[in-house]
C-alpha positions in Angstrom: 164.4 113.0 111.0 165.7 109.1 110.7 163.6 106.5 112.0 164.5 104.7 115.0 165.8 101.2 114.3 163.3 98.1 114.6 159.9 100.7 114.7 157.8 99.3 111.8 159.2 95.8 111.3 158.8 94.8 115.0 155.0 94.3 114.7 155.1 92.7 110.9 158.0 89.8 112.5 156.1 89.2 115.5 155.6 85.1 115.1 151.8 84.2 114.7 149.8 81.8 116.8 146.8 79.5 115.9 144.4 78.2 118.1 143.1 80.3 121.0 143.6 78.0 124.2 147.6 78.9 123.7 146.8 82.4 124.4 148.4 82.1 128.0 152.3 80.4 126.3 154.0 83.1 127.3 156.7 81.8 124.6 154.5 83.3 122.1 155.1 86.8 123.5 157.6 89.9 122.9 158.4 92.5 124.5 157.5 95.7 123.2 160.7 97.7 121.8 161.4 100.6 124.3 160.9 103.2 122.5 157.4 102.2 121.6 154.2 104.2 122.6 151.4 102.5 124.5 147.6 104.1 124.0 143.7 103.4 125.8 140.6 104.7 125.0 137.7 104.9 127.2 133.6 105.8 126.7 133.0 107.9 130.3 129.9 107.1 131.5 129.4 104.3 129.6 127.3 102.6 131.5 124.2 105.3 131.8 124.8 105.4 128.1 124.0 101.7 127.8 121.0 102.3 130.1 120.2 104.9 127.6 120.0 102.3 124.7 123.1 103.8 123.3 125.1 100.7 123.1 125.8 101.1 119.8 127.0 104.4 119.5 129.0 103.1 122.9 130.9 100.2 120.8 131.1 102.3 117.8 132.9 105.2 119.6 135.2 102.1 121.2 135.8 100.8 117.5 136.1 104.6 116.5 140.3 104.6 117.5 141.2 102.0 115.7 139.2 102.9 112.8 141.5 106.3 112.9 144.8 105.2 113.4 144.5 102.3 110.9 143.7 104.7 108.3 146.3 107.2 109.6 148.9 105.0 109.9 148.3 102.9 106.9 150.0 100.2 108.2 149.3 97.3 111.0 149.6 98.1 114.6 148.9 96.2 117.5 145.3 97.1 118.9 142.4 95.5 121.0 139.1 96.0 121.5 137.2 96.5 124.6 134.0 97.3 123.4 133.6 101.2 124.8 137.3 101.5 124.6 140.3 100.4 122.9 144.2 99.9 123.9 147.0 99.8 121.2 150.7 100.3 120.7 152.8 102.7 118.4 156.0 102.9 117.1 158.1 106.0 117.6 157.9 107.5 114.0 154.5 107.5 114.1 153.5 108.8 117.2 152.7 112.4 116.0 150.4 110.8 114.0 148.8 108.7 116.7 148.2 111.5 118.6 146.3 113.7 115.9 144.4 110.8 114.6 143.5 109.8 118.8 142.6 113.5 119.5 140.4 114.1 116.0 138.3 110.9 117.3 137.9 112.4 120.7 136.5 115.6 119.4 134.2 113.3 116.9 133.1 111.6 119.6 132.2 114.4 121.7 130.2 116.5 118.6 129.2 113.1 116.8 128.1 111.1 119.5 127.2 112.8 122.1 129.6 110.3 124.2 132.8 111.6 126.2 135.7 109.3 124.9 139.4 110.1 126.3 142.5 108.6 125.7 146.3 108.4 126.5 148.9 108.1 125.5 152.2 106.5 127.5 155.7 105.6 127.1 156.7 102.0 127.6 159.4 103.2 129.7 156.8 104.8 131.9 155.3 101.4 132.4 158.6 99.2 132.8 159.9 102.1 135.6 157.1 101.0 137.6 158.2 97.2 137.1 155.5 96.1 134.3 155.9 95.4 130.9 154.1 95.0 127.6 154.5 91.6 125.5 152.4 91.1 122.6 151.8 88.3 120.6 149.9 87.8 117.4 146.6 85.5 116.9 145.0 84.5 114.3 141.8 83.4 113.8 141.9 82.8 110.5 144.4 82.9 107.4 143.3 86.4 106.4 143.4 88.4 110.1 145.7 88.3 113.0 144.4 90.0 116.2 147.1 91.1 118.7 147.6 89.9 121.9 149.1 91.6 125.4 150.3 90.2 128.9 152.5 91.9 131.0 150.3 94.1 133.1 151.1 97.0 130.7 147.6 97.8 129.2 146.3 97.3 132.7 148.6 100.3 134.2 148.2 102.6 131.4 144.0 102.5 131.9 144.4 103.3 135.0 146.6 105.9 134.6 144.4 107.0 131.7 141.4 107.2 134.0 143.7 109.0 136.8 143.7 111.7 133.9 147.5 111.0 133.8 148.9 111.5 129.9 145.9 112.0 128.5 145.3 113.3 125.1 143.5 116.9 124.4 140.4 116.7 122.0 141.3 118.8 118.7 139.8 121.6 117.6 136.5 121.4 116.9 135.2 120.7 114.0 138.3 118.3 113.6 137.4 114.8 112.3 138.9 111.9 111.8 139.1 109.4 108.5 136.5 106.7 109.7 136.2 104.7 106.5 135.7 101.6 106.4 134.2 102.2 110.2 130.4 100.9 110.0 127.6 98.5 112.4 125.2 97.7 109.9 124.1 94.3 110.3 121.2 92.7 113.1 121.8 91.6 116.1 122.4 88.1 116.7 120.0 86.6 118.6 121.4 83.4 120.6 121.0 80.0 118.9 121.8 78.3 122.3 120.0 80.2 125.2 122.2 82.5 126.5 125.5 85.1 125.1 127.5 85.3 127.9 130.3 88.2 128.4 132.9 87.1 130.0 135.6 89.4 131.9 139.0 87.6 133.8 141.8 89.0 135.4 144.3 87.6 137.9 143.7 87.8 141.4 145.6 90.2 143.4 149.0 88.1 144.6 148.2 85.1 141.7 150.6 83.2 140.7 150.7 83.5 136.7 151.1 79.5 137.0 147.7 79.1 138.9 146.1 81.5 136.7 147.1 80.4 133.4 145.5 76.9 134.8 142.3 78.9 135.9 142.1 80.1 132.5 143.4 77.1 130.7 140.1 75.1 132.6 137.6 78.0 132.0 139.1 77.7 127.6 138.6 73.9 127.6 135.1 74.2 128.9 134.3 77.4 126.4 135.6 75.5 123.5 133.5 72.5 124.1 130.3 73.3 125.4 130.0 76.8 123.5 129.9 78.9 119.9 131.0 81.7 118.4 128.4 84.3 118.5 128.3 84.8 114.6 126.1 82.2 113.0 127.7 80.0 110.4 125.9 81.7 107.5 127.3 85.6 109.1 124.6 87.7 110.7 121.3 89.3 108.7 121.2 92.1 106.9 118.3 94.1 106.8 117.5 97.3 105.6 117.4 100.3 106.5 120.5 99.2 108.8 120.1 99.8 112.0 123.8 101.2 112.6 122.5 103.7 109.1 122.8 106.9 111.6 126.1 106.3 113.1 127.6 105.8 109.6 126.4 109.1 108.6 127.6 110.7 111.8 131.4 108.7 110.7 131.5 110.8 107.7 134.9 113.1 107.5 132.2 116.0 105.8 131.0 117.7 108.6 130.0 120.8 107.0 127.6 118.8 105.0 124.4 118.9 106.5 123.6 115.5 108.6 120.5 114.8 106.8 121.8 114.6 103.5 124.8 112.3 104.5 122.3 110.2 106.2 120.1 110.2 103.1 123.7 109.0 101.5 124.1 106.3 104.2 120.3 104.8 103.4 120.8 105.2 99.6 124.4 103.2 99.8 123.1 100.6 102.1 119.9 99.7 100.1 122.4 98.8 97.0 124.3 97.1 99.4 121.3 95.1 100.5 120.1 94.3 97.5 123.5 93.3 97.0 123.3 90.7 99.8 120.1 89.8 98.9 119.9 89.0 95.8 123.7 87.6 96.2 125.1 89.5 93.1 128.4 89.6 92.3 129.9 93.4 91.8 133.6 93.3 90.2 135.4 91.4 92.7 132.7 91.9 95.6 131.5 88.7 96.2 128.8 88.6 98.7 129.2 84.9 99.7 132.8 85.0 100.1 132.6 88.4 101.9 130.6 86.6 104.8 132.6 83.7 104.5 135.5 85.9 105.5 133.6 87.5 108.1 132.5 84.6 110.4 135.9 83.5 110.3 137.5 87.4 111.1 135.3 88.2 114.0 137.2 88.8 117.0 134.9 87.4 119.7 138.3 86.3 122.6 141.3 88.1 123.1 143.3 88.7 126.0 144.6 92.2 127.0 145.8 91.6 130.6 142.2 90.2 130.7 140.5 87.8 129.4 137.6 88.9 127.0 134.8 86.3 125.4 131.5 86.9 123.9 130.2 83.2 123.5 126.8 81.4 122.8 125.9 78.7 125.4 123.2 77.1 127.5 121.7 78.7 130.7 123.4 75.7 132.0 126.4 76.1 130.8 126.7 80.1 131.6 126.1 78.5 135.5 128.8 75.9 134.7 131.2 79.1 134.0 130.4 80.9 136.9 130.6 77.9 139.2 134.0 77.3 137.8 134.8 81.2 138.1 133.5 81.8 141.7 135.3 78.5 143.1 138.7 80.4 141.4 137.9 83.5 142.7 137.1 82.0 146.2 141.2 80.8 146.6 142.3 84.1 145.0 143.3 82.9 141.9 141.1 85.7 139.4 138.3 88.0 139.8 135.6 88.3 136.7 133.0 89.8 135.7 129.8 88.0 133.7 127.0 89.7 131.7 124.1 87.6 129.9 122.1 88.8 127.2 120.3 87.1 124.8 122.0 88.6 121.1 125.0 90.3 120.4 125.8 92.7 118.1 129.0 93.4 115.4 130.7 96.9 114.4 132.5 96.5 111.9 136.3 97.7 110.4 136.4 97.2 106.2 137.9 99.8 104.7 138.8 97.8 101.5 135.6 95.0 101.5 136.8 93.4 98.5 140.0 92.3 100.5 139.5 89.7 102.8 141.3 91.5 105.8 138.3 92.8 107.2 138.2 92.6 110.9 134.3 92.4 112.8 134.5 93.1 116.6 131.8 91.6 118.4 130.2 92.6 122.1 127.1 92.0 123.8 124.1 93.8 122.4 122.5 94.5 126.4 126.0 95.7 127.9 129.1 93.6 127.0 131.9 94.0 128.4 131.0 96.7 129.7 128.8 95.3 132.4 130.6 92.6 132.7 133.5 95.1 133.9 131.0 96.5 136.5 130.3 93.4 137.8 133.8 92.9 138.3 134.4 96.2 139.7 131.6 95.1 142.1 133.1 92.1 143.5 134.4 92.2 147.0 
């Protein structure tokens, strides 16, 4: 089958911007080609799972679709991690591959994590038929990686359609497993150095103008840039042993027919060796622990825009209060709606299929509810 023109080259040729405060500059965004498909996933009942101290598993499920798609497609594609789910866009020539990878991920999440991850694939044309759009930009937090930013209302619509049961992807047959190579969560939680790890979720107010919302977000970003820090320490997170995510990493194995105890033992052995490499700062072939940690810090994904501003920052309680007051004032004017969640630590979920390459990605969320509980607070606003 002939590939549809501009299916593969679109994202690769999308201009890259630096400096996150530019995220709402409309000139940075390009509309997705009409033949593309938008996808979304989320964990059903994530709040209950969080209440049962399963947020690490919830984050693993949220990142799993990204890992499965990346491994299946073998090329860059736009995605965004949302804590208990993900959103992404796929070119038409990759649609069937993406559907199979997503279906396998839904089944894996049910059988290995005992979580219900739902997913949907929505044609861009169906989104535009509702008067909305999907436009993307590429933000580079470092020289090593870029992350997609989305605007136009299309992602929010896709998520709503998924939750309504439309455009649903059915789970693959029992026992099917996605390729989750590189997906792990080995590092320790990152305690706040300022007092509060603040998860922030901000969406436009109903009927608010783009200009008014943009000004409010700009004020928030100035405050965050001046008075908060990234939640990842400058020297990287601690690596202890046994790692807190060893069981989840074992469950991410494609070898479902291998007894779990053997998979788990294999992960423990592997991570023990990695622990020694980091502890002793041993260079192993092309892998240099100090360089990896430096790249990890630079590549970390702790702020994004996907029709909503999402950030996880480290700040003082006073700055958290100041942010809340600023957002509350804008909310009273109808400019925006927001949700916040305070906790004392952040957590990291990693996707590093090739650790010796510099483009490994690291998703940051709050360690006690993060984005999911910020979203619950947003829904509770009157």
